[in-house]
C-alpha positions as CSV (number, residue, x, y, z in Angstrom):
1,X,-5.3,-14.7,-33.2
2,X,-6.8,-12.5,-30.5
3,X,-4.4,-11.9,-27.6
4,X,-5.6,-12.6,-24.1
5,X,-5.2,-9.0,-23.0
6,X,-7.3,-7.7,-25.9
7,X,-9.9,-10.4,-25.2
8,X,-10.4,-9.3,-21.6
9,X,-10.6,-5.6,-22.7
10,X,-13.4,-6.5,-25.1
11,X,-15.2,-8.4,-22.2
12,X,-14.8,-5.3,-20.0
13,X,-16.0,-3.0,-22.8
14,X,-19.1,-5.1,-23.5
15,X,-19.9,-5.3,-19.8
16,X,-19.6,-1.6,-19.4
17,X,-22.1,-0.9,-22.2
18,X,-24.5,-3.4,-20.7
19,X,-24.3,-1.8,-17.3
20,X,-24.7,1.7,-18.7
21,X,-28.1,0.8,-20.2
22,X,-29.0,-1.2,-17.2
23,X,-28.3,1.8,-14.9
24,X,-30.5,4.0,-17.2
25,X,-33.4,1.6,-17.1
26,X,-33.1,1.2,-13.3
27,X,-33.0,5.0,-13.0
28,X,-36.1,5.5,-15.1
29,X,-37.9,2.7,-13.1
30,X,-37.0,4.4,-9.8
31,X,-37.9,7.9,-11.1
32,X,-41.3,7.0,-12.5
33,X,-42.1,4.0,-10.3
34,X,-42.5,1.7,-13.2
35,X,-40.4,-1.5,-12.9
36,X,-41.8,-3.2,-16.0
37,X,-38.6,-2.1,-17.9
38,X,-40.6,-2.0,-21.1
39,X,-39.2,0.7,-23.4
40,X,-42.1,3.0,-24.0
41,X,-41.9,6.2,-26.1
42,X,-40.4,8.3,-23.3
43,X,-37.9,5.6,-22.5
44,X,-36.8,5.5,-26.1
45,X,-36.1,9.2,-26.1
46,X,-33.8,8.8,-23.0
47,X,-32.1,5.8,-24.6
48,X,-31.4,7.8,-27.8
49,X,-29.9,10.9,-26.1
50,X,-28.0,9.0,-23.4
51,X,-26.3,6.8,-26.0
52,X,-24.4,9.9,-27.1
53,X,-23.3,10.5,-23.5
54,X,-22.2,6.9,-23.1
55,X,-19.8,7.2,-26.0
56,X,-18.1,10.1,-24.1
57,X,-18.2,8.1,-20.9
58,X,-16.4,5.2,-22.6
59,X,-13.7,7.6,-23.7
60,X,-13.3,8.8,-20.1
61,X,-13.0,5.2,-18.9
62,X,-10.3,4.6,-21.4
63,X,-8.4,7.7,-20.5
64,X,-8.5,6.8,-16.8
65,X,-7.1,3.3,-17.3
66,X,-10.3,1.3,-16.8
67,X,-9.4,-0.9,-19.8
68,X,-5.7,-1.2,-18.9
69,X,-4.4,-4.8,-18.5
70,X,-3.3,-5.6,-15.8
71,X,-5.9,-3.8,-13.7
72,X,-5.5,-1.3,-10.8
73,X,-2.9,-2.6,-8.4
74,X,-4.6,-0.9,-5.5
75,X,-8.3,-0.7,-4.7
76,X,-7.7,2.9,-3.7
77,X,-6.8,3.7,-7.3
78,X,-10.0,2.1,-8.5
79,X,-12.2,4.2,-6.2
80,X,-10.2,7.4,-6.8
81,X,-10.6,7.0,-10.6
82,X,-14.3,6.1,-10.2
83,X,-15.0,9.3,-8.3
84,X,-13.2,11.3,-11.0
85,X,-15.3,9.5,-13.6
86,X,-18.5,10.3,-11.6
87,X,-17.8,14.1,-11.7
88,X,-16.7,14.2,-15.3
89,X,-19.6,12.1,-16.5
90,X,-22.0,14.3,-14.6
91,X,-20.4,17.4,-16.0
92,X,-20.5,16.2,-19.6
93,X,-24.2,15.2,-19.2
94,X,-25.1,18.6,-17.8
95,X,-23.3,20.4,-20.6
96,X,-25.0,18.2,-23.2
97,X,-28.5,18.9,-22.1
98,X,-27.8,22.6,-21.3
99,X,-26.6,23.3,-24.8
100,X,-29.8,21.8,-26.2
101,X,-32.7,23.5,-24.4
102,X,-35.1,22.6,-27.2
103,X,-35.0,18.9,-26.3
104,X,-38.2,17.4,-24.9
105,X,-36.4,16.1,-21.8
106,X,-34.4,17.9,-19.1
107,X,-33.1,15.0,-17.0
108,X,-31.6,16.5,-13.9
109,X,-32.4,13.9,-11.3
110,X,-32.3,11.2,-13.9
111,X,-28.8,12.2,-15.0
112,X,-27.6,12.3,-11.4
113,X,-29.1,8.9,-10.5
114,X,-27.9,7.3,-13.8
115,X,-24.3,8.4,-13.2
116,X,-24.5,7.3,-9.6
117,X,-25.9,3.9,-10.4
118,X,-23.5,3.2,-13.2
119,X,-20.5,4.3,-11.0
120,X,-21.5,1.8,-8.4
121,X,-22.0,-0.9,-11.0
122,X,-18.6,0.0,-12.5
123,X,-16.8,-0.5,-9.2
124,X,-18.5,-3.8,-8.4
125,X,-17.9,-5.0,-12.0
126,X,-14.2,-4.2,-11.9
127,X,-13.8,-5.8,-8.4
128,X,-15.5,-9.0,-9.6
129,X,-13.5,-9.1,-12.8
130,X,-10.2,-8.6,-11.0
131,X,-11.0,-11.7,-8.9
132,X,-11.8,-13.6,-12.1
133,X,-8.6,-12.4,-13.6
134,X,-6.6,-13.6,-10.6
135,X,-8.5,-16.9,-10.5
136,X,-7.4,-17.8,-14.0
137,X,-3.8,-16.9,-13.0
138,X,-3.3,-14.6,-15.9
139,X,0.1,-13.1,-15.3
140,X,1.6,-9.9,-16.7
141,X,4.7,-11.0,-18.6
142,X,7.8,-9.1,-17.8
143,X,11.5,-8.9,-18.7
144,X,13.9,-7.6,-16.1
145,X,17.1,-5.9,-17.4
146,X,19.9,-4.9,-15.0
147,X,18.4,-6.7,-11.9
148,X,20.9,-7.1,-9.0
149,X,22.7,-10.4,-8.7
150,X,20.8,-11.4,-5.6
151,X,17.4,-10.8,-7.1
152,X,16.9,-14.5,-7.8
153,X,16.3,-15.2,-4.1
154,X,12.7,-13.8,-4.4
155,X,11.9,-15.9,-7.5
156,X,10.6,-19.4,-7.6
157,X,11.2,-22.2,-10.1
158,X,8.1,-21.4,-12.1
159,X,9.2,-17.8,-12.7
160,X,5.8,-16.7,-11.5
161,X,5.5,-14.4,-8.6
162,X,2.6,-12.1,-7.6
163,X,0.9,-10.8,-10.7
164,X,3.9,-11.3,-12.9
165,X,5.4,-14.1,-15.0
166,X,9.1,-13.3,-15.5
167,X,10.1,-14.3,-19.0
168,X,13.8,-13.2,-18.9
169,X,16.2,-12.0,-16.3
170,X,19.2,-10.2,-17.7
171,X,22.2,-8.6,-15.9
172,X,24.6,-7.1,-18.4
173,X,27.0,-6.1,-15.6
174,X,27.5,-9.8,-14.8
175,X,27.6,-11.2,-18.3
176,X,30.9,-13.0,-17.6
177,X,29.4,-14.9,-14.7
178,X,26.7,-17.5,-14.8
179,X,23.3,-16.0,-14.4
180,X,20.4,-17.4,-12.4
181,X,19.2,-20.8,-13.6
182,X,15.7,-19.2,-13.5
183,X,16.5,-17.0,-16.5
184,X,15.4,-18.3,-19.9
185,X,17.7,-15.8,-21.7
186,X,20.8,-14.3,-20.2
187,X,23.7,-13.6,-22.5
188,X,24.5,-10.2,-24.0
189,X,24.0,-11.4,-27.5
190,X,20.5,-12.5,-26.6
191,X,19.7,-9.2,-25.0
192,X,20.2,-7.6,-28.4
193,X,17.5,-9.9,-29.8
194,X,15.1,-8.5,-27.2
195,X,12.4,-7.5,-29.8
196,X,12.2,-11.0,-31.1
197,X,11.8,-12.4,-27.6
198,X,9.2,-9.8,-26.7
199,X,7.1,-10.6,-29.7
200,X,7.5,-14.4,-29.3
201,X,6.5,-14.4,-25.6
202,X,3.9,-11.6,-25.9
203,X,5.7,-9.6,-23.2
204,X,3.8,-6.6,-21.7
205,X,6.4,-4.9,-19.5
206,X,10.1,-4.1,-19.3
207,X,11.8,-3.4,-15.9
208,X,15.1,-1.5,-15.7
209,X,17.4,-0.8,-12.8
210,X,19.1,2.5,-12.4
211,X,22.5,0.8,-12.7
212,X,21.6,-0.5,-16.2
213,X,21.6,3.1,-17.6
214,X,25.3,3.4,-16.9
215,X,26.1,1.4,-20.0
216,X,25.1,3.9,-22.8
217,X,25.9,1.5,-25.6
218,X,23.7,-1.3,-24.3
219,X,20.9,1.1,-23.5
220,X,21.0,2.6,-27.0
221,X,21.0,-0.8,-28.8
222,X,18.2,-2.2,-26.6
223,X,15.9,0.8,-27.0
224,X,16.4,0.8,-30.8
225,X,15.2,-2.8,-30.9
226,X,12.1,-2.4,-28.7
227,X,8.6,-2.7,-30.2
228,X,6.0,0.0,-29.5
229,X,3.2,-0.2,-26.8
230,X,5.3,-1.6,-24.0
231,X,4.9,-0.7,-20.3
232,X,8.1,0.4,-18.5
233,X,8.6,0.1,-14.8
234,X,11.4,1.0,-12.6
235,X,12.9,-2.0,-10.9
236,X,12.4,-0.5,-7.5
237,X,8.7,0.0,-8.1
238,X,8.5,-3.6,-9.5
239,X,10.2,-5.0,-6.4
240,X,7.9,-3.0,-4.2
241,X,4.9,-4.4,-6.1
242,X,6.1,-7.9,-5.5
243,X,7.2,-7.7,-1.9
244,X,5.0,-4.9,-0.6
245,X,8.1,-3.2,0.9
246,X,10.6,-0.6,-0.2
247,X,14.2,-1.8,-0.5
248,X,16.5,0.3,1.6
249,X,19.1,0.2,-1.1
250,X,16.8,2.2,-3.4
251,X,16.2,5.0,-0.8
252,X,18.2,8.2,-1.4
253,X,17.6,11.9,-1.5
254,X,16.0,11.7,-5.0
255,X,13.7,8.9,-4.0
256,X,12.6,11.0,-1.0
257,X,11.8,14.0,-3.1
258,X,9.8,11.8,-5.6
259,X,7.9,9.6,-3.2
260,X,7.7,11.0,0.4
261,X,5.6,14.1,1.1
262,X,5.3,15.7,4.5
263,X,2.1,17.4,3.3
264,X,-0.7,15.6,4.9
265,X,-3.5,14.3,2.7
266,X,-6.2,16.4,4.3
267,X,-9.3,14.4,3.5
268,X,-7.6,11.1,4.5
269,X,-6.3,12.7,7.7
270,X,-9.7,14.0,8.7
271,X,-11.4,10.7,8.0
272,X,-8.7,8.9,9.9
273,X,-9.0,11.1,13.0
274,X,-12.8,10.8,13.0
275,X,-12.4,7.0,12.7
276,X,-9.9,7.0,15.6
277,X,-12.1,9.0,17.9
278,X,-15.2,7.0,17.3
279,X,-13.7,3.5,17.6
280,X,-11.3,4.3,20.4
281,X,-14.2,5.6,22.4
282,X,-16.0,2.3,21.8
283,X,-12.8,0.4,22.6
284,X,-12.5,2.2,25.9
285,X,-16.0,1.1,26.9
286,X,-15.0,-2.5,26.2
287,X,-11.7,-1.9,28.2
288,X,-13.6,-0.5,31.2
289,X,-16.0,-3.5,31.1
290,X,-13.1,-6.1,31.0
291,X,-10.6,-4.3,33.2
292,X,-11.8,-5.6,36.6
293,X,-11.3,-9.2,35.5
294,X,-8.0,-8.5,33.8
295,X,-6.7,-6.5,36.8
296,X,-7.7,-9.3,39.3
297,X,-6.0,-11.9,37.1
298,X,-2.7,-9.9,36.9
299,X,-2.6,-9.2,40.6
300,X,-3.2,-12.9,41.5
301,X,-0.7,-14.2,39.0
302,X,2.5,-12.2,39.8
303,X,3.6,-9.3,41.9
304,X,4.0,-5.9,40.3
305,X,2.1,-3.1,38.7
306,X,-1.1,-3.6,36.7
307,X,0.0,-1.5,33.7
308,X,3.2,-1.5,31.7
309,X,4.2,2.1,30.9
310,X,6.9,2.9,28.4
311,X,8.3,6.0,26.7
312,X,7.7,5.7,22.9
313,X,8.6,8.0,20.0
314,X,5.7,9.4,18.1
315,X,5.0,11.8,15.2
316,X,7.6,14.5,14.8
317,X,9.7,12.7,17.5
318,X,7.2,13.6,20.2
319,X,7.8,11.4,23.3
320,X,4.7,9.9,24.9
321,X,3.8,7.2,27.3
322,X,2.3,4.0,25.8
323,X,-0.1,2.1,28.0
324,X,-0.5,-1.7,28.1
325,X,-1.5,-4.3,30.6
326,X,1.6,-5.9,32.1
327,X,2.4,-9.4,30.7
328,X,6.0,-9.9,31.9
329,X,7.7,-10.4,35.2
330,X,9.0,-7.3,36.9
331,X,12.8,-7.0,36.5
332,X,15.3,-4.5,37.8
333,X,17.0,-4.6,34.4
334,X,13.9,-4.2,32.3
335,X,14.8,-0.6,31.4
336,X,18.1,-1.8,30.1
337,X,17.2,-5.0,28.3
338,X,16.7,-4.0,24.6
339,X,15.0,-7.2,23.5
340,X,13.2,-8.9,26.4
341,X,11.0,-10.7,23.9
342,X,13.9,-13.1,23.2
343,X,13.2,-14.7,26.6
344,X,9.7,-16.1,26.6
345,X,10.2,-17.4,30.2
346,X,9.8,-13.8,31.4
347,X,6.2,-13.8,30.2
348,X,3.7,-14.5,33.0
349,X,1.0,-17.2,32.8
350,X,-1.7,-14.6,32.6
351,X,0.4,-12.6,30.2
352,X,0.5,-15.5,27.7
353,X,-3.3,-15.5,27.7
354,X,-3.6,-11.8,27.4
355,X,-1.1,-11.7,24.5
356,X,-2.9,-14.6,22.7
357,X,-6.2,-12.7,22.9
358,X,-4.6,-9.3,22.3
359,X,-6.2,-8.1,25.6
360,X,-2.9,-6.6,26.8
361,X,-3.2,-3.9,24.1
362,X,-6.6,-2.6,25.2
363,X,-5.3,0.4,27.3
364,X,-3.9,1.8,24.0
365,X,-7.4,2.9,23.1
366,X,-6.6,5.8,25.5
367,X,-3.4,6.6,23.5
368,X,-5.5,6.6,20.3
369,X,-8.2,8.9,21.8
370,X,-5.5,11.3,23.0
371,X,-3.9,11.4,19.6
372,X,-0.6,9.8,20.6
373,X,-1.1,7.1,18.1
374,X,-3.6,6.2,15.4
375,X,-5.3,2.8,14.7
376,X,-2.9,2.4,11.7
377,X,0.7,3.4,11.3
378,X,4.3,2.3,12.0
379,X,4.5,0.8,15.5
380,X,5.8,3.4,18.0
381,X,9.3,2.3,19.1
382,X,10.7,2.4,22.6
383,X,12.8,5.5,23.1
384,X,16.0,3.6,23.8
385,X,15.7,1.4,20.8
386,X,14.7,4.3,18.6
387,X,18.0,6.0,19.4
388,X,19.9,2.9,18.2
389,X,17.9,2.4,15.1
390,X,18.3,6.0,14.0
391,X,22.1,5.5,14.1
392,X,22.1,2.0,12.5
393,X,19.3,2.2,9.9
394,X,19.4,4.7,7.1
395,X,16.5,7.2,6.9
396,X,14.9,5.6,10.0
397,X,13.6,9.1,11.0
398,X,11.1,8.9,8.1
399,X,8.9,7.0,10.5
400,X,8.3,10.2,12.4
401,X,6.5,12.1,9.6
402,X,3.3,10.1,10.2
403,X,1.5,9.2,13.4
404,X,2.4,5.8,14.7
405,X,-0.2,3.1,15.0
406,X,-1.9,0.4,17.1
407,X,-1.5,-1.9,14.1
408,X,0.3,-1.4,10.8
409,X,1.6,-2.8,7.5
410,X,4.9,-3.9,9.0
411,X,3.2,-5.7,11.9
412,X,1.1,-7.7,9.5
413,X,4.0,-8.7,7.3
414,X,6.8,-9.2,9.8
415,X,7.1,-10.5,13.4
416,X,8.3,-8.3,16.3
417,X,12.0,-7.6,15.7
418,X,14.6,-8.9,18.1
419,X,17.7,-7.5,16.4
420,X,18.9,-4.5,14.4
421,X,18.8,-6.7,11.2
422,X,15.2,-7.6,11.7
423,X,14.3,-4.0,12.6
424,X,15.9,-2.9,9.3
425,X,13.8,-5.5,7.4
426,X,10.7,-4.4,9.1
427,X,11.4,-0.7,8.4
428,X,11.1,-1.5,4.7
429,X,7.5,-2.3,5.2
430,X,7.0,0.9,7.1
431,X,8.5,2.8,4.1
432,X,5.9,1.1,1.9
433,X,3.1,2.3,4.2
434,X,4.5,5.8,4.4
435,X,4.8,6.1,0.7
436,X,1.4,4.6,-0.1
437,X,-0.7,5.7,2.9
438,X,-4.3,6.4,2.4
439,X,-7.6,5.9,4.1
440,X,-8.4,2.9,2.0
441,X,-5.0,1.2,2.8
442,X,-5.8,1.9,6.5
443,X,-9.1,0.1,6.1
444,X,-7.4,-2.9,4.4
445,X,-4.9,-3.1,7.3
446,X,-7.6,-2.9,9.9
447,X,-9.6,-5.7,8.2
448,X,-6.5,-7.9,7.9
449,X,-5.7,-7.2,11.6
450,X,-9.3,-8.3,12.6
451,X,-8.9,-11.4,10.5
452,X,-5.5,-12.1,12.3
453,X,-7.0,-11.7,15.8
454,X,-9.8,-14.2,15.1
455,X,-7.6,-16.6,13.2
């Protein structure tokens, strides 16, 4: 019986072959201006020689995980691997025709267009297939070994969460205590039957926690019983995939060395800065247009300044002034009240409207243009609160290795914090962004922010 994973791999493989020849026919049609797509003698020569290239291309796709089930977890990985494929496929084609100068064809432009067309088709095909895959709710089956006792709080009764179906949830450290009712298997004797369980349930992945490795006897017996061709994932990475945040308990010096780099991704940073300058300039034009009406409304509604100015902490702990339209009543204690947001009565009538429409944030386009903040990044914190968080939240200073943002991953996934506990929870989302930051993730955050604004 053909397994579901293999079935989908075959579908992808057949689809890729079809798209390769479709890309070639389209390339020839564009090159020669003949869209009849009828394979004449010249076309047959191209089909013959490019078939050898396509065999090599399929190997490249296999090597770079285009047939791996489950698919790319991040769209950035798909585009990155597609770009790598484009250059490798072009290089192989160039070498193939260069080493055979006696051939009747020397397809320079045709090779370039063919690789380009197929790469575009490849990305579209994978994106469509990923959506089909999700539509049919095909979950990656996983067994978790050594999960912390409180892990069950993120599970639901169906044992399905995100892209995973949890088949078993073991915790050898707590074998004398009742395990979560969500676990199908849980005793130490059943752990030693792991191979049988994996084969019966067609499990794809095993997740281990670092604490699990402390028991050498259990580790040895389990690994001796594991079948081949399994994916292994660290529990911290698994938890991050599920929740889109990094658990603070997992962050230590080793984690920092492995996951956090102060070296800027040059291409991403250049693209990000160009994006910031172009769209903040456009945003300032909108701000200037709307400002007379906003200023008049603020002045008529309540006494006090037009703008709210506050010292915030930016990249490398640089202190800057953040600009916003004032939305709260002026208070003599406002520089001492840490969480004024707890008292909605302090928000003015006009302020409620400005906040609902996000118009109070418009002056921050000037901060973006100046380079104080970017469109995307951890939200810059008030200086007084930042001092407290640095003392109370482990590794909080990691936020300062990237430029803060107008919007960010934490803002999308967690409401404004009104306590140290909430700030700690929100910081875990900031860690996820810092670890996984890229231009494509920034675009995803911007699109989700726009969706939220017009919701």
